[in-house]
C-alpha distance (Angstrom), angle and dihedral (degrees) to the residues before:
residue distance angle dihedral
X1 . . .
X2 3.78 . .
X3 3.78 132.2 .
X4 3.78 116.8 -161.9
X5 3.81 139.6 176.2
X6 3.79 108.5 -102.1
X7 3.78 102.6 -166.0
X8 3.81 90.7 82.6
X9 3.79 94.1 57.2
X10 3.81 114.5 115.6
X11 3.76 119.4 -135.1
X12 3.79 106.8 -103.7
X13 3.78 132.2 -179.6
X14 3.78 107.4 -111.2
X15 3.76 131.2 -169.7
X16 3.77 102.9 -115.0
X17 3.76 129.6 -173.8
X18 3.77 123.9 -145.4
X19 3.78 87.4 -107.4
X20 3.78 90.3 73.7
X21 3.79 90.4 68.5
X22 3.78 95.4 48.3
X23 3.82 112.3 106.6
X24 3.79 113.3 -110.4
X25 3.76 111.4 -96.7
X26 3.80 99.0 -169.3
X27 3.77 132.5 -85.2
X28 3.78 95.1 -117.6
X29 3.78 97.0 60.1
X30 3.79 108.6 139.5
X31 3.77 124.2 -138.8
X32 3.78 122.2 -123.3
X33 3.77 109.6 -108.3
X34 3.78 122.2 -139.4
X35 3.78 120.0 -126.8
X36 3.75 116.8 -113.9
X37 3.80 99.2 -131.4
X38 3.79 92.4 178.4
X39 3.81 89.4 74.0
X40 3.78 94.3 58.0
X41 3.83 118.7 108.2
X42 3.82 116.1 -146.2
X43 3.81 111.5 -114.5
X44 3.78 102.7 -115.7
X45 3.77 133.9 146.3
X46 3.82 91.1 -100.9
X47 3.76 92.8 49.5
X48 3.79 91.7 47.1
X49 3.80 93.3 53.0
X50 3.79 95.3 41.1
X51 3.80 113.1 113.5
X52 3.80 117.1 -127.5
X53 3.79 115.0 -104.0
X54 3.76 119.3 -114.0
X55 3.78 116.6 -104.6
X56 3.79 115.5 -110.5
X57 3.78 133.1 -164.7
X58 3.79 94.4 -132.5
X59 3.81 115.0 136.7
X60 3.80 117.6 -99.1
X61 3.77 118.9 -96.9
X62 3.77 122.5 -110.7
X63 3.81 90.3 -97.4
X64 3.81 92.5 60.9
X65 3.80 97.3 35.7
X66 3.78 117.2 109.1
X67 3.77 117.6 -107.7
X68 3.82 109.8 -101.3
X69 3.79 113.1 -103.9
X70 3.77 112.7 -101.2
X71 3.79 115.3 -109.1
X72 3.81 109.3 -98.3
X73 3.79 119.8 -106.2
X74 3.80 114.0 -126.5
X75 3.83 107.6 -160.7
X76 3.79 98.7 -155.2
X77 3.81 144.0 47.5
X78 3.83 127.0 -126.4
X79 3.80 91.3 -110.4
X80 3.82 94.5 53.2
X81 3.79 119.6 114.7
X82 3.80 102.4 -126.3
X83 3.80 132.1 -165.4
X84 3.81 113.9 -164.0
X85 3.81 116.0 -160.5
X86 3.80 129.5 -164.9
X87 3.81 96.7 12.4
X88 3.79 116.9 179.7
X89 3.81 115.1 -163.4
X90 3.84 93.1 -11.2
X91 3.81 92.6 -117.6
X92 3.82 89.5 127.5
X93 3.80 91.4 52.8
X94 3.79 90.8 48.8
X95 3.80 91.1 51.3
X96 3.81 91.2 52.3
X97 3.79 89.2 54.5
X98 3.81 101.4 40.2
X99 3.83 100.6 35.8
X100 3.81 105.6 23.9
X101 3.81 99.0 36.8
X102 3.80 94.5 -126.5
X103 3.80 106.9 165.9
X104 3.82 102.1 175.9
X105 3.80 107.1 64.5
X106 3.79 130.3 151.8
X107 3.81 104.6 -175.3
X108 3.81 119.8 -171.7
X109 3.79 137.3 -177.3
X110 3.79 132.5 -169.5
X111 3.81 96.0 -131.0
X112 3.79 125.0 79.5
X113 3.79 117.9 -115.9
X114 3.82 95.5 -94.8
X115 3.81 94.9 48.1
X116 3.79 91.4 45.7
X117 3.82 92.0 53.7
X118 3.80 90.3 49.3
X119 3.81 95.0 48.7
X120 3.81 96.9 39.6
X121 3.84 112.0 22.6
X122 3.82 89.7 179.1
X123 3.80 91.4 61.8
X124 3.81 92.6 80.7
X125 3.81 93.2 65.0
X126 3.80 91.6 47.5
X127 3.80 93.3 50.1
X128 3.81 92.8 47.6
X129 3.81 90.3 54.1
X130 3.80 90.1 51.1
X131 3.79 92.9 48.2
X132 3.82 94.0 44.8
X133 3.81 94.8 44.2
X134 3.83 97.6 91.1
X135 3.80 92.0 52.6
X136 3.81 92.8 47.2
X137 3.79 96.3 47.9
X138 3.78 99.2 31.9
X139 3.80 94.4 -144.1
X140 3.78 133.4 124.2
X141 3.79 107.1 -81.1
X142 3.79 137.0 170.4
X143 3.80 104.2 -167.2
X144 3.79 120.1 147.7
X145 3.81 134.0 170.2
X146 3.81 117.0 -152.6
X147 3.81 127.0 -170.0
X148 3.81 130.5 -154.0
X149 3.81 96.1 25.7
X150 3.81 116.6 154.1
X151 3.82 113.5 -145.3
X152 3.81 90.1 -146.7
X153 3.83 94.1 55.0
X154 3.81 102.9 46.2
X155 3.78 113.7 157.2
X156 3.79 95.2 13.7
X157 3.79 122.6 123.9
X158 3.78 118.5 -83.3
X159 3.79 134.1 36.6
X160 3.81 92.6 -64.2
X161 3.80 89.3 65.7
X162 3.79 94.4 49.0
X163 3.79 96.1 -107.6
X164 3.80 125.2 -115.7
X165 3.81 92.7 -32.7
X166 3.81 91.3 66.0
X167 3.80 97.9 28.6
X168 3.80 94.8 63.4
X169 3.82 87.9 65.6
X170 3.78 122.9 -176.1
X171 3.80 94.1 140.4
X172 3.78 119.7 162.9
X173 3.80 91.1 -160.1
X174 3.80 131.6 21.2
X175 3.80 108.3 -169.9
X176 3.80 129.6 -166.7
X177 3.80 112.1 178.5
X178 3.80 118.0 -162.0
X179 3.81 100.1 -14.4
X180 3.80 113.8 -157.8
X181 3.80 135.4 156.7
X182 3.79 92.8 -142.4
X183 3.78 129.6 -120.3
X184 3.80 97.5 -39.5
X185 3.80 92.5 142.0
X186 3.80 140.2 5.1
X187 3.79 92.2 -141.8
X188 3.81 105.6 107.1
X189 3.81 97.0 -151.2
X190 3.80 92.4 50.1
X191 3.80 91.4 45.8
X192 3.80 89.6 52.2
X193 3.80 91.4 48.9
X194 3.81 93.5 49.5
X195 3.78 92.6 51.0
X196 3.80 91.3 46.6
X197 3.80 89.3 54.1
X198 3.79 90.3 48.5
X199 3.80 92.1 53.9
X200 3.81 96.3 44.0
X201 3.80 92.1 51.4
X202 3.79 90.8 44.7
X203 3.80 90.8 53.2
X204 3.79 91.3 49.2
X205 3.80 93.6 50.7
X206 3.83 94.6 43.5
X207 3.82 99.4 49.8
X208 3.85 96.0 71.9
X209 3.83 89.8 51.5
X210 3.81 95.4 58.8
X211 3.78 125.2 108.4
X212 3.84 114.1 -121.8
X213 3.81 91.6 -87.1
X214 3.80 95.7 27.0
X215 3.80 124.7 135.7
X216 3.79 138.0 -155.8
X217 3.81 117.1 -129.8
X218 3.80 124.1 -159.5
X219 3.81 128.1 177.3
X220 3.81 122.2 -163.8
X221 3.77 135.8 168.1
X222 3.79 118.0 -98.8
X223 3.79 123.8 -119.2
X224 3.79 130.2 33.0
X225 2.94 135.6 4.4
X226 3.82 90.5 15.4
X227 3.80 94.0 53.5
X228 3.82 87.4 59.1
X229 3.78 90.1 65.3
X230 3.84 90.1 74.0
X231 3.79 92.6 -148.3
X232 3.81 93.7 -175.3
X233 3.80 92.9 54.9
X234 3.80 91.7 47.1
X235 3.80 90.0 55.0
X236 3.80 92.3 48.5
X237 3.80 88.7 51.1
X238 3.82 90.2 65.6
X239 3.81 97.1 40.3
X240 3.80 101.0 -90.4
X241 3.78 129.9 120.9
X242 3.78 135.0 -161.8
X243 3.79 111.4 -97.1
X244 3.80 90.4 -175.9
X245 3.80 143.3 -38.8
X246 3.79 133.5 -147.3
X247 3.79 143.6 170.4
X248 3.80 113.5 -75.7
X249 3.79 110.5 -129.0
X250 3.79 112.6 -165.3
X251 3.80 90.3 -166.2
X252 3.81 88.4 70.6
X253 3.81 87.3 70.4
X254 3.83 107.9 57.6
X255 3.79 112.7 -150.7
X256 3.80 93.7 20.4
X257 3.80 117.7 133.1
X258 3.77 124.7 -176.6
X259 3.81 112.8 -127.4
X260 3.78 131.5 -168.0
X261 3.79 123.4 -109.4
X262 3.82 89.5 -122.0
X263 3.81 93.3 52.3
X264 3.78 138.2 -104.7
X265 3.79 119.2 -23.8
X266 3.80 110.0 -111.6
X267 3.78 110.9 -111.1
X268 3.80 92.0 14.6
X269 3.80 98.0 -88.5
X270 3.79 124.4 -159.4
X271 3.81 99.1 -83.9
X272 3.81 113.4 117.4
X273 3.77 119.6 169.4
X274 3.80 90.8 -167.6
X275 3.81 89.4 70.5
X276 3.81 94.6 56.4
X277 3.79 125.2 89.5
X278 3.78 112.6 -105.2
X279 3.79 136.3 173.5
X280 3.79 132.4 -146.7
X281 3.81 121.2 -145.3
X282 3.79 124.5 -161.9
X283 3.79 113.5 -154.4
X284 3.77 127.1 -169.1
X285 3.75 140.8 164.5
X286 3.79 114.5 -88.7
X287 3.78 92.3 -107.4
X288 3.83 89.8 55.5
X289 3.81 97.3 58.7
X290 3.82 95.8 85.9
X291 3.81 91.7 46.0
X292 3.81 92.2 51.0
X293 3.80 92.2 48.3
X294 3.80 90.5 50.8
X295 3.81 92.0 49.2
X296 3.81 90.8 49.7
X297 3.81 91.7 52.6
X298 3.79 91.2 48.5
X299 3.81 91.5 51.6
X300 3.80 91.0 49.3
X301 3.80 92.7 50.5
X302 3.80 90.7 47.4
X303 3.81 91.7 50.4
X304 3.81 92.2 48.7
X305 3.79 90.7 47.8
X306 3.81 92.2 51.4
X307 3.80 90.6 47.5
X308 3.83 92.3 52.0
X309 3.80 90.4 47.0
X310 3.81 90.5 51.8
X311 3.83 92.3 51.4
X312 3.80 90.5 48.1
X313 3.80 91.4 53.1
X314 3.79 90.9 50.5
X315 3.81 92.5 50.4
X316 3.78 91.9 50.9
């Protein structure tokens, strides 16, 4: 959800796959479905004369029931110090505060205040709720909204780097949801290259801002052209590795709405990013992998313990 100026990008050697050179074949390409031959009834005299069964409203059996949706993975804790990069209308930030009890949030966007209000009129209400939250709740909070921050210059001097607030670092999580340079070109290969450069420079600027066990979190859509970005290889190129990845579930963030880099669609339109498959990647330095795995196990044990305690209370 970030537009950036590309003429300042240095030429960097990237790890490219052969896919990057394949002409774009369209994102809406449908897959050929296989016929389920097991449902066919042989055409016999008995079958031909058999009367159709009446429809009933009985619930489906376990064989036909849909598989329950997997519980969403939330890649942070309420006490984490979080830097959000490339925010759109700040609905994601607001959801972290109101529904996930995150109290240390530095949320940034690339646009200045005037441009942001023009592109996303709803952003004003979200920002006011974030700014008024400490007074309403009366608790210790560290929530800041910063404008004009470039994801490729984090920590550098000037407003584009986020100033002293960002430069002091120590972030447990640096999150960049749905990075994109915007519609700067219709050429697929160039678009892929620009977004690869955006991510590589973001990784480079974010690494020095991490706490000792901090991680970088990136969410991208699945399928082409996003799969051509080779996010994993880009991270390895700058010394990061994937700690884990999982399906991004927008429903885990009540109130969140995906917005386009170019702004809201006039008249609403039918485009909804929340309905598209997306994946979240957690990147960390190699020396952080063991720490992250240990933290994940501890969270799982804590969750199971709380669940058992809850069942025990209900039984009593």
